[in-house]
N, CA, C, O and the ligand as a Tripos MOL2 file, in Angstrom:
@<TRIPOS>MOLECULE
protein
  245   243    62     0     0
PROTEIN
NO_CHARGES

@<TRIPOS>ATOM
      1 N          61.2090   -1.6570   26.2000 N.3       1 MET1
      2 CA         61.9910   -1.1000   25.3070 C.3       1 MET1
      3 C          63.0500   -0.0470   26.1970 C.2       1 MET1
      4 O          62.6820    0.7790   27.0330 O.2       1 MET1
      5 N          64.1150   -0.2560   25.8720 N.am      2 ARG2
      6 CA         65.0320    0.7060   26.7580 C.3       2 ARG2
      7 C          65.9830    1.5780   25.8600 C.2       2 ARG2
      8 O          66.8880    1.0680   25.1990 O.2       2 ARG2
      9 N          65.7150    2.9480   25.8800 N.am      3 ALA3
     10 CA         66.2500    3.9300   25.1800 C.3       3 ALA3
     11 C          67.8080    4.0170   25.5960 C.2       3 ALA3
     12 O          68.0910    4.0470   26.7930 O.2       3 ALA3
     13 N          68.6880    4.0530   24.7410 N.am      4 ILE4
     14 CA         69.9430    4.1380   25.1390 C.3       4 ILE4
     15 C          70.3780    5.5530   25.0850 C.2       4 ILE4
     16 O          70.3620    6.1790   24.0260 O.2       4 ILE4
     17 N          70.7450    6.0390   26.1410 N.am      5 LYS5
     18 CA         71.0560    7.5740   26.0240 C.3       5 LYS5
     19 C          72.3370    7.8750   25.2700 C.2       5 LYS5
     20 O          73.3850    7.2690   25.4900 O.2       5 LYS5
     21 N          72.2300    8.6490   24.5480 N.am      6 LYS6
     22 CA         73.5000    9.0670   23.6680 C.3       6 LYS6
     23 C          73.8780   10.4900   23.8530 C.2       6 LYS6
     24 O          72.9550   11.3040   23.9000 O.2       6 LYS6
     25 N          75.1280   10.9180   23.9670 N.am      7 ILE7
     26 CA         75.4980   12.0250   24.1650 C.3       7 ILE7
     27 C          76.6260   12.3710   22.9510 C.2       7 ILE7
     28 O          77.3070   11.5220   22.3760 O.2       7 ILE7
     29 N          76.6480   13.5750   22.7450 N.am      8 LYS8
     30 CA         77.5760   14.0350   21.6390 C.3       8 LYS8
     31 C          78.7520   14.6130   22.1710 C.2       8 LYS8
     32 O          78.7210   15.4810   23.0430 O.2       8 LYS8
     33 N          80.0060   14.0620   21.5670 N.am      9 CYS9
     34 CA         81.1500   14.3750   22.2310 C.3       9 CYS9
     35 C          81.5010   15.5900   21.9550 C.2       9 CYS9
     36 O          81.5000   15.8890   20.7610 O.2       9 CYS9
     37 N          81.8560   16.5250   22.8510 N.am     10 PRO10
     38 CA         82.2010   18.0190   22.7820 C.3      10 PRO10
     39 C          83.3950   18.2310   21.9790 C.2      10 PRO10
     40 O          83.5900   19.3410   21.4850 O.2      10 PRO10
     41 N          84.3260   17.1420   21.7780 N.am     11 ILE11
     42 CA         85.3930   17.4400   21.2250 C.3      11 ILE11
     43 C          85.3320   17.0940   19.7390 C.2      11 ILE11
     44 O          85.6460   17.9550   18.9180 O.2      11 ILE11
     45 N          84.9320   15.8440   19.3420 N.am     12 CYS12
     46 CA         84.7580   15.5070   18.0950 C.3      12 CYS12
     47 C          83.4850   15.5960   17.3680 C.2      12 CYS12
     48 O          83.4230   15.6050   16.1380 O.2      12 CYS12
     49 N          82.4260   15.6650   18.1870 N.am     13 GLY13
     50 CA         80.9990   15.5560   17.7750 C.3      13 GLY13
     51 C          80.4250   14.1690   17.4920 C.2      13 GLY13
     52 O          79.2840   14.0350   17.0500 O.2      13 GLY13
     53 N          81.0510   13.3710   17.6960 N.am     14 LYS14
     54 CA         80.7680   11.9120   17.6380 C.3      14 LYS14
     55 C          79.6500   11.4320   18.7590 C.2      14 LYS14
     56 O          79.7330   11.7310   19.9500 O.2      14 LYS14
     57 N          78.7370   10.7460   18.2600 N.am     15 GLU15
     58 CA         77.6740   10.2050   19.2600 C.3      15 GLU15
     59 C          78.4620    9.1200   20.0830 C.2      15 GLU15
     60 O          79.2530    8.3280   19.5720 O.2      15 GLU15
     61 N          78.1910    9.1720   21.2410 N.am     16 ALA16
     62 CA         78.8400    8.3440   22.3050 C.3      16 ALA16
     63 C          77.5890    7.8230   23.2660 C.2      16 ALA16
     64 O          76.6330    8.5410   23.5610 O.2      16 ALA16
     65 N          77.7590    6.4620   23.7000 N.am     17 GLU17
     66 CA         76.8880    6.3180   24.7040 C.3      17 GLU17
     67 C          77.1930    6.7880   26.1890 C.2      17 GLU17
     68 O          78.3140    6.7600   26.6970 O.2      17 GLU17
     69 N          76.1170    7.1900   26.7630 N.am     18 TRP18
     70 CA         76.2780    7.7790   28.1080 C.3      18 TRP18
     71 C          76.4060    6.6390   29.0820 C.2      18 TRP18
     72 O          77.3280    6.8130   29.8790 O.2      18 TRP18
     73 N          75.8120    5.6500   29.2170 N.am     19 GLU19
     74 CA         75.8360    4.6720   30.2410 C.3      19 GLU19
     75 C          77.0240    3.7310   29.7810 C.2      19 GLU19
     76 O          77.2740    3.3130   28.6510 O.2      19 GLU19
     77 N          77.6810    3.5160   30.9740 N.am     20 GLY20
     78 CA         79.0490    2.6300   30.6700 C.3      20 GLY20
     79 C          79.9590    3.2560   30.0760 C.2      20 GLY20
     80 O          80.8110    2.5710   29.5100 O.2      20 GLY20
     81 N          80.0620    4.6520   30.0180 N.am     21 ASN21
     82 CA         81.0540    5.2220   29.2990 C.3      21 ASN21
     83 C          81.8430    6.0370   30.2670 C.2      21 ASN21
     84 O          81.3990    7.0550   30.7990 O.2      21 ASN21
     85 N          83.1490    5.4970   30.4900 N.am     22 PRO22
     86 CA         83.9570    5.9780   31.6990 C.3      22 PRO22
     87 C          84.5600    7.3810   31.1410 C.2      22 PRO22
     88 O          85.2150    8.0700   31.9230 O.2      22 PRO22
     89 N          84.3700    7.7810   29.9200 N.am     23 PHE23
     90 CA         85.0350    8.8650   29.4090 C.3      23 PHE23
     91 C          83.8840   10.1730   29.2170 C.2      23 PHE23
     92 O          84.2670   11.2840   28.8500 O.2      23 PHE23
     93 N          82.8150    9.9510   29.4390 N.am     24 ARG24
     94 CA         81.9520   10.8420   29.1440 C.3      24 ARG24
     95 C          82.1150   12.1960   30.0180 C.2      24 ARG24
     96 O          82.5590   12.1660   31.1650 O.2      24 ARG24
     97 N          81.7380   13.3180   29.4020 N.am     25 PRO25
     98 CA         81.0000   13.5740   28.4810 C.3      25 PRO25
     99 C          81.6750   13.3290   26.9370 C.2      25 PRO25
    100 O          81.1680   13.7420   25.8950 O.2      25 PRO25
    101 N          82.7010   12.7050   27.0230 N.am     26 PHE26
    102 CA         83.5350   12.3330   25.6060 C.3      26 PHE26
    103 C          83.2250   11.0100   25.1050 C.2      26 PHE26
    104 O          82.7060   10.1410   25.8060 O.2      26 PHE26
    105 N          83.5470   10.8590   23.8810 N.am     27 CYS27
    106 CA         83.1690    9.5990   23.2850 C.3      27 CYS27
    107 C          84.3820    8.5430   23.7380 C.2      27 CYS27
    108 O          84.0900    7.3510   23.8300 O.2      27 CYS27
    109 N          85.4730    8.8980   23.9630 N.am     28 SER28
    110 CA         86.4780    8.1160   24.1470 C.3      28 SER28
    111 C          87.6530    8.8050   25.0490 C.2      28 SER28
    112 O          87.6560   10.0110   25.2970 O.2      28 SER28
    113 N          88.5920    7.9460   25.4820 N.am     29 GLU29
    114 CA         89.5870    8.4860   26.3190 C.3      29 GLU29
    115 C          90.4820    9.4670   25.3920 C.2      29 GLU29
    116 O          90.9400   10.4860   25.9080 O.2      29 GLU29
    117 N          90.6690    9.2550   24.3980 N.am     30 ARG30
    118 CA         91.3810   10.5290   23.4930 C.3      30 ARG30
    119 C          90.9250   11.6090   23.5170 C.2      30 ARG30
    120 O          91.6490   12.5880   23.7000 O.2      30 ARG30
    121 N          89.5980   11.7110   23.3360 N.am     31 CYS31
    122 CA         88.8180   13.1240   23.5160 C.3      31 CYS31
    123 C          89.0080   13.6820   24.8300 C.2      31 CYS31
    124 O          89.2510   14.8840   24.9460 O.2      31 CYS31
    125 N          88.9190   12.9130   25.8410 N.am     32 SER32
    126 CA         88.8760   13.4360   27.1300 C.3      32 SER32
    127 C          90.3250   14.0600   27.4130 C.2      32 SER32
    128 O          90.5210   15.0570   28.1090 O.2      32 SER32
    129 N          91.3300   13.2900   26.7430 N.am     33 LEU33
    130 CA         92.7570   13.7060   26.9890 C.3      33 LEU33
    131 C          92.9570   15.0480   26.3100 C.2      33 LEU33
    132 O          93.5930   15.9610   26.8360 O.2      33 LEU33
    133 N          92.3500   15.1310   25.0450 N.am     34 ILE34
    134 CA         92.4220   16.4390   24.1980 C.3      34 ILE34
    135 C          91.9190   17.5260   24.9940 C.2      34 ILE34
    136 O          92.5340   18.5860   25.1110 O.2      34 ILE34
    137 N          90.5860   17.2390   25.6590 N.am     35 ASP35
    138 CA         90.0290   18.4200   26.5970 C.3      35 ASP35
    139 C          90.7990   18.7440   27.4970 C.2      35 ASP35
    140 O          90.9270   19.9510   27.7020 O.2      35 ASP35
    141 N          91.5080   17.8510   28.2690 N.am     36 LEU36
    142 CA         92.4990   18.1060   29.2410 C.3      36 LEU36
    143 C          93.5260   18.7080   28.8410 C.2      36 LEU36
    144 O          94.0220   19.5610   29.5770 O.2      36 LEU36
    145 N          94.0600   18.4380   27.6730 N.am     37 GLY37
    146 CA         95.3570   19.3360   27.2820 C.3      37 GLY37
    147 C          94.9090   20.6600   27.1080 C.2      37 GLY37
    148 O          95.6820   21.5290   27.5120 O.2      37 GLY37
    149 N          93.7300   21.0640   26.5470 N.am     38 LYS38
    150 CA         93.3180   22.2490   26.2090 C.3      38 LYS38
    151 C          93.2540   23.0400   27.4690 C.2      38 LYS38
    152 O          93.5570   24.2230   27.3150 O.2      38 LYS38
    153 N          92.9540   22.7020   28.5990 N.am     39 TRP39
    154 CA         92.8470   23.2790   29.8500 C.3      39 TRP39
    155 C          94.1900   23.5550   30.4020 C.2      39 TRP39
    156 O          94.4770   24.5950   30.9950 O.2      39 TRP39
    157 N          95.0220   22.5450   30.1720 N.am     40 ALA40
    158 CA         96.4200   22.6770   30.5570 C.3      40 ALA40
    159 C          97.1740   23.7370   30.0500 C.2      40 ALA40
    160 O          97.9940   24.4340   30.6480 O.2      40 ALA40
    161 N          96.7320   23.7960   28.6280 N.am     41 ASP41
    162 CA         97.7210   24.6730   27.8860 C.3      41 ASP41
    163 C          97.0400   26.0670   28.0260 C.2      41 ASP41
    164 O          97.3140   26.9460   27.2090 O.2      41 ASP41
    165 N          96.3170   26.2530   28.8580 N.am     42 GLY42
    166 CA         95.4900   27.6510   29.1600 C.3      42 GLY42
    167 C          94.7260   28.1710   28.0560 C.2      42 GLY42
    168 O          94.4170   29.3580   28.1500 O.2      42 GLY42
    169 N          94.3670   27.5670   27.0680 N.am     43 LYS43
    170 CA         93.6840   27.8920   25.8070 C.3      43 LYS43
    171 C          92.2610   28.3720   26.2860 C.2      43 LYS43
    172 O          91.5890   29.2060   25.6790 O.2      43 LYS43
    173 N          91.9030   27.7670   27.4020 N.am     44 TYR44
    174 CA         90.5140   28.2230   27.7380 C.3      44 TYR44
    175 C          90.4830   29.5070   28.8740 C.2      44 TYR44
    176 O          89.4380   29.8430   29.4300 O.2      44 TYR44
    177 N          91.6160   30.0720   29.0880 N.am     45 SER45
    178 CA         91.9760   30.9900   30.0900 C.3      45 SER45
    179 C          91.2510   32.3560   29.5670 C.2      45 SER45
    180 O          90.6560   32.4080   28.4900 O.2      45 SER45
    181 N          91.3610   33.3080   30.3490 N.am     46 VAL46
    182 CA         90.7060   34.6960   29.9390 C.3      46 VAL46
    183 C          91.5020   35.3400   29.0540 C.2      46 VAL46
    184 O          91.0770   36.4260   28.6600 O.2      46 VAL46
    185 N          92.8180   34.8630   28.5240 N.am     47 GLU47
    186 CA         93.5850   35.7000   27.9520 C.3      47 GLU47
    187 C          92.8770   36.1450   26.5310 C.2      47 GLU47
    188 O          93.2150   37.2170   26.0310 O.2      47 GLU47
    189 N          92.0770   35.4690   26.0060 N.am     48 ALA48
    190 CA         91.2570   35.7930   24.4750 C.3      48 ALA48
    191 C          90.5600   36.8630   24.9820 C.2      48 ALA48
    192 O          90.5090   37.7820   24.1650 O.2      48 ALA48
    193 N          89.9510   37.1140   26.1220 N.am     49 GLU49
    194 CA         89.0900   38.3340   26.5460 C.3      49 GLU49
    195 C          89.9340   39.5200   26.4510 C.2      49 GLU49
    196 O          89.6900   40.4750   25.7140 O.2      49 GLU49
    197 N          91.1020   39.3970   27.3580 N.am     50 GLU50
    198 CA         91.7540   40.6700   27.4530 C.3      50 GLU50
    199 C          92.5160   41.3950   26.4890 C.2      50 GLU50
    200 O          92.8010   42.5870   26.6060 O.2      50 GLU50
    201 N          92.8970   40.5350   25.3700 N.am     51 ALA51
    202 CA         93.5590   40.9690   24.2740 C.3      51 ALA51
    203 C          92.9030   41.7600   23.3710 C.2      51 ALA51
    204 O          93.4910   42.3070   22.4380 O.2      51 ALA51
    205 N          91.4600   41.8840   23.6240 N.am     52 LYS52
    206 CA         90.5490   42.6030   22.8520 C.3      52 LYS52
    207 C          90.6580   44.1180   23.0220 C.2      52 LYS52
    208 O          90.2420   44.7530   22.0540 O.2      52 LYS52
    209 N          91.0700   44.7400   23.9190 N.am     53 GLU53
    210 CA         91.2920   46.0640   24.2420 C.3      53 GLU53
    211 C          92.2200   46.8180   23.4010 C.2      53 GLU53
    212 O          93.4360   46.9000   23.5760 O.2      53 GLU53
    213 N          91.4830   47.4000   22.4030 N.am     54 GLU54
    214 CA         92.2310   48.3330   21.4000 C.3      54 GLU54
    215 C          92.1460   49.8590   21.7190 C.2      54 GLU54
    216 O          91.0820   50.4460   21.9190 O.2      54 GLU54
    217 N          93.3500   50.4240   21.7450 N.am     55 PRO55
    218 CA         93.2590   51.8430   22.0310 C.3      55 PRO55
    219 C          92.4940   52.4690   20.9080 C.2      55 PRO55
    220 O          92.8890   52.2180   19.7690 O.2      55 PRO55
    221 N          91.4700   53.2380   21.0630 N.am     56 GLU56
    222 CA         90.5230   54.0490   20.2330 C.3      56 GLU56
    223 C          91.5120   55.2110   19.7450 C.2      56 GLU56
    224 O          92.3080   55.8270   20.4540 O.2      56 GLU56
    225 N          91.2700   55.3790   18.2990 N.am     57 GLU57
    226 CA         91.9920   56.3950   17.6890 C.3      57 GLU57
    227 C          91.2680   57.5770   17.5850 C.2      57 GLU57
    228 O          91.2080   58.2160   16.5340 O.2      57 GLU57
    229 N          90.5780   57.9850   18.8710 N.am     58 GLY58
    230 CA         89.6960   59.0000   18.7990 C.3      58 GLY58
    231 C          90.4010   60.3090   19.4100 C.2      58 GLY58
    232 O          91.4510   60.2720   20.0510 O.2      58 GLY58
    233 N          89.6530   61.4960   19.1080 N.am     59 GLN59
    234 CA         89.9380   62.7580   19.6670 C.3      59 GLN59
    235 C          89.5350   63.0870   20.9120 C.2      59 GLN59
    236 O          88.8360   64.0940   21.0320 O.2      59 GLN59
    237 N          89.8530   62.3980   21.9520 N.am     60 ASP60
    238 CA         89.2690   62.6700   23.3730 C.3      60 ASP60
    239 C          89.5730   63.9570   23.9190 C.2      60 ASP60
    240 O          88.7370   64.6350   24.5160 O.2      60 ASP60
    241 N          90.9480   64.3550   23.6920 N.am     61 ASP61
    242 CA         91.2040   65.4640   24.4180 C.3      61 ASP61
    243 C          91.4670   66.6010   23.7000 C.2      61 ASP61
    244 O          91.7110   67.6570   24.2840 O.2      61 ASP61
    245 ZN         85.1590   12.4170   20.6710 Zn       62 ZN62
@<TRIPOS>BOND
     1     1     2 1
     2     2     3 1
     3     3     4 2
     4     3     5 am
     5     5     6 1
     6     6     7 1
     7     7     8 2
     8     7     9 am
     9     9    10 1
    10    10    11 1
    11    11    12 2
    12    11    13 am
    13    13    14 1
    14    14    15 1
    15    15    16 2
    16    15    17 am
    17    17    18 1
    18    18    19 1
    19    19    20 2
    20    19    21 am
    21    21    22 1
    22    22    23 1
    23    23    24 2
    24    23    25 am
    25    25    26 1
    26    26    27 1
    27    27    28 2
    28    27    29 am
    29    29    30 1
    30    30    31 1
    31    31    32 2
    32    31    33 am
    33    33    34 1
    34    34    35 1
    35    35    36 2
    36    35    37 am
    37    37    38 1
    38    38    39 1
    39    39    40 2
    40    39    41 am
    41    41    42 1
    42    42    43 1
    43    43    44 2
    44    43    45 am
    45    45    46 1
    46    46    47 1
    47    47    48 2
    48    47    49 am
    49    49    50 1
    50    50    51 1
    51    51    52 2
    52    51    53 am
    53    53    54 1
    54    54    55 1
    55    55    56 2
    56    55    57 am
    57    57    58 1
    58    58    59 1
    59    59    60 2
    60    59    61 am
    61    61    62 1
    62    62    63 1
    63    63    64 2
    64    63    65 am
    65    65    66 1
    66    66    67 1
    67    67    68 2
    68    67    69 am
    69    69    70 1
    70    70    71 1
    71    71    72 2
    72    71    73 am
    73    73    74 1
    74    74    75 1
    75    75    76 2
    76    75    77 am
    77    77    78 1
    78    78    79 1
    79    79    80 2
    80    79    81 am
    81    81    82 1
    82    82    83 1
    83    83    84 2
    84    83    85 am
    85    85    86 1
    86    86    87 1
    87    87    88 2
    88    87    89 am
    89    89    90 1
    90    90    91 1
    91    91    92 2
    92    91    93 am
    93    93    94 1
    94    94    95 1
    95    95    96 2
    96    95    97 am
    97    97    98 1
    98    98    99 1
    99    99   100 2
   100    99   101 am
   101   101   102 1
   102   102   103 1
   103   103   104 2
   104   103   105 am
   105   105   106 1
   106   106   107 1
   107   107   108 2
   108   107   109 am
   109   109   110 1
   110   110   111 1
   111   111   112 2
   112   111   113 am
   113   113   114 1
   114   114   115 1
   115   115   116 2
   116   115   117 am
   117   117   118 1
   118   118   119 1
   119   119   120 2
   120   119   121 am
   121   121   122 1
   122   122   123 1
   123   123   124 2
   124   123   125 am
   125   125   126 1
   126   126   127 1
   127   127   128 2
   128   127   129 am
   129   129   130 1
   130   130   131 1
   131   131   132 2
   132   131   133 am
   133   133   134 1
   134   134   135 1
   135   135   136 2
   136   135   137 am
   137   137   138 1
   138   138   139 1
   139   139   140 2
   140   139   141 am
   141   141   142 1
   142   142   143 1
   143   143   144 2
   144   143   145 am
   145   145   146 1
   146   146   147 1
   147   147   148 2
   148   147   149 am
   149   149   150 1
   150   150   151 1
   151   151   152 2
   152   151   153 am
   153   153   154 1
   154   154   155 1
   155   155   156 2
   156   155   157 am
   157   157   158 1
   158   158   159 1
   159   159   160 2
   160   159   161 am
   161   161   162 1
   162   162   163 1
   163   163   164 2
   164   163   165 am
   165   165   166 1
   166   166   167 1
   167   167   168 2
   168   167   169 am
   169   169   170 1
   170   170   171 1
   171   171   172 2
   172   171   173 am
   173   173   174 1
   174   174   175 1
   175   175   176 2
   176   175   177 am
   177   177   178 1
   178   178   179 1
   179   179   180 2
   180   179   181 am
   181   181   182 1
   182   182   183 1
   183   183   184 2
   184   183   185 am
   185   185   186 1
   186   186   187 1
   187   187   188 2
   188   187   189 am
   189   189   190 1
   190   190   191 1
   191   191   192 2
   192   191   193 am
   193   193   194 1
   194   194   195 1
   195   195   196 2
   196   195   197 am
   197   197   198 1
   198   198   199 1
   199   199   200 2
   200   199   201 am
   201   201   202 1
   202   202   203 1
   203   203   204 2
   204   203   205 am
   205   205   206 1
   206   206   207 1
   207   207   208 2
   208   207   209 am
   209   209   210 1
   210   210   211 1
   211   211   212 2
   212   211   213 am
   213   213   214 1
   214   214   215 1
   215   215   216 2
   216   215   217 am
   217   217   218 1
   218   218   219 1
   219   219   220 2
   220   219   221 am
   221   221   222 1
   222   222   223 1
   223   223   224 2
   224   223   225 am
   225   225   226 1
   226   226   227 1
   227   227   228 2
   228   227   229 am
   229   229   230 1
   230   230   231 1
   231   231   232 2
   232   231   233 am
   233   233   234 1
   234   234   235 1
   235   235   236 2
   236   235   237 am
   237   237   238 1
   238   238   239 1
   239   239   240 2
   240   239   241 am
   241   241   242 1
   242   242   243 1
   243   243   244 2
@<TRIPOS>SUBSTRUCTURE
     1 MET1         2 RESIDUE 1 A MET
     2 ARG2         6 RESIDUE 1 A ARG
     3 ALA3        10 RESIDUE 1 A ALA
     4 ILE4        14 RESIDUE 1 A ILE
     5 LYS5        18 RESIDUE 1 A LYS
     6 LYS6        22 RESIDUE 1 A LYS
     7 ILE7        26 RESIDUE 1 A ILE
     8 LYS8        30 RESIDUE 1 A LYS
     9 CYS9        34 RESIDUE 1 A CYS
    10 PRO10       38 RESIDUE 1 A PRO
    11 ILE11       42 RESIDUE 1 A ILE
    12 CYS12       46 RESIDUE 1 A CYS
    13 GLY13       50 RESIDUE 1 A GLY
    14 LYS14       54 RESIDUE 1 A LYS
    15 GLU15       58 RESIDUE 1 A GLU
    16 ALA16       62 RESIDUE 1 A ALA
    17 GLU17       66 RESIDUE 1 A GLU
    18 TRP18       70 RESIDUE 1 A TRP
    19 GLU19       74 RESIDUE 1 A GLU
    20 GLY20       78 RESIDUE 1 A GLY
    21 ASN21       82 RESIDUE 1 A ASN
    22 PRO22       86 RESIDUE 1 A PRO
    23 PHE23       90 RESIDUE 1 A PHE
    24 ARG24       94 RESIDUE 1 A ARG
    25 PRO25       98 RESIDUE 1 A PRO
    26 PHE26      102 RESIDUE 1 A PHE
    27 CYS27      106 RESIDUE 1 A CYS
    28 SER28      110 RESIDUE 1 A SER
    29 GLU29      114 RESIDUE 1 A GLU
    30 ARG30      118 RESIDUE 1 A ARG
    31 CYS31      122 RESIDUE 1 A CYS
    32 SER32      126 RESIDUE 1 A SER
    33 LEU33      130 RESIDUE 1 A LEU
    34 ILE34      134 RESIDUE 1 A ILE
    35 ASP35      138 RESIDUE 1 A ASP
    36 LEU36      142 RESIDUE 1 A LEU
    37 GLY37      146 RESIDUE 1 A GLY
    38 LYS38      150 RESIDUE 1 A LYS
    39 TRP39      154 RESIDUE 1 A TRP
    40 ALA40      158 RESIDUE 1 A ALA
    41 ASP41      162 RESIDUE 1 A ASP
    42 GLY42      166 RESIDUE 1 A GLY
    43 LYS43      170 RESIDUE 1 A LYS
    44 TYR44      174 RESIDUE 1 A TYR
    45 SER45      178 RESIDUE 1 A SER
    46 VAL46      182 RESIDUE 1 A VAL
    47 GLU47      186 RESIDUE 1 A GLU
    48 ALA48      190 RESIDUE 1 A ALA
    49 GLU49      194 RESIDUE 1 A GLU
    50 GLU50      198 RESIDUE 1 A GLU
    51 ALA51      202 RESIDUE 1 A ALA
    52 LYS52      206 RESIDUE 1 A LYS
    53 GLU53      210 RESIDUE 1 A GLU
    54 GLU54      214 RESIDUE 1 A GLU
    55 PRO55      218 RESIDUE 1 A PRO
    56 GLU56      222 RESIDUE 1 A GLU
    57 GLU57      226 RESIDUE 1 A GLU
    58 GLY58      230 RESIDUE 1 A GLY
    59 GLN59      234 RESIDUE 1 A GLN
    60 ASP60      238 RESIDUE 1 A ASP
    61 ASP61      242 RESIDUE 1 A ASP
    62 ZN62       245 GROUP 0 **** ****
């Protein structure tokens, strides 16, 4: 008996086969392209982290 390795697509969450899947870790070409697009858009960049610095309204001086 041979177990078929399955992965969960990080984009849509669908289960996809690992072996013979040229788009892994995604389920399909579409999802791999979506992921690629995210990177290209810079959505994964550090910008989200940097925007968090809010000036404190304290009485420091
Ligand atoms: Zn997918």
